C-alpha positions, 0 to 999 in steps of 0.5 A: 477227300477222305481223312486218310487221303489228306494224311497221305498227301500231308505225309508225302509233302512233308517227306518230299520237303525234308528230302529236298532240303536235306539234299541241299544242306548235305551238298552245301555242308561246310566241312571236309573234316567231318561228314554231315552224319558225323556232324549230326552226332556232335550236334546231338551230343552238344545238346545233351546234359554234360555233352554225353549220351549212352549210345542207345539214347543217341541212336533214336536221334539218328537215321542210322542202325545201331551197328552203323552208329557204333562204327561212326562213334569209333571213327569220331573217337579215333580222331579225338572228337569223342570219348567212349566210356563205360556206363557207370549205371549199366556195365553193358552200356557205353557212354559217348562224351563230346571232347572239347576238340569235338565241341569246338569243331561242332561250333565252328561248323555250326555257325556256317551250317546255320547260315545255309539252313537260314537260307534254305528254310528261313528265307522261304517261310515267315517267322509265324510260319516257322513257328507253326512248322516247329509246333507241327513237327514237335506235335508229330514227334510226340 
């Protein structure tokens, strides 16, 4: 098998595994308060310095277009989970800040969601395999 064919096979396997696991995690998502995608925004903000990011820095972490992210942020802001603030370094930009209410919601859901992830991923791979998977995925992202 050629290197090109090996790369395509590896990609197909990775992509299919991601789709399968993501579908299961979405179906098992433990909240009616926010969607899986809204949770992803709260997750990314919770990991950011001061729990805030410029919208343009948030977009690469999500599987949504810029207009979709903007609408999603507006919905989260209307429900009091985030604040939209002017970017002090660039007047054209907007910063999204995670409010304490949004962080508390994220933490409450994250505890249950982590159990689902552990079941779907952690029970199928050994600790060494999980570490290897993490390293390989990080290498692909760099």
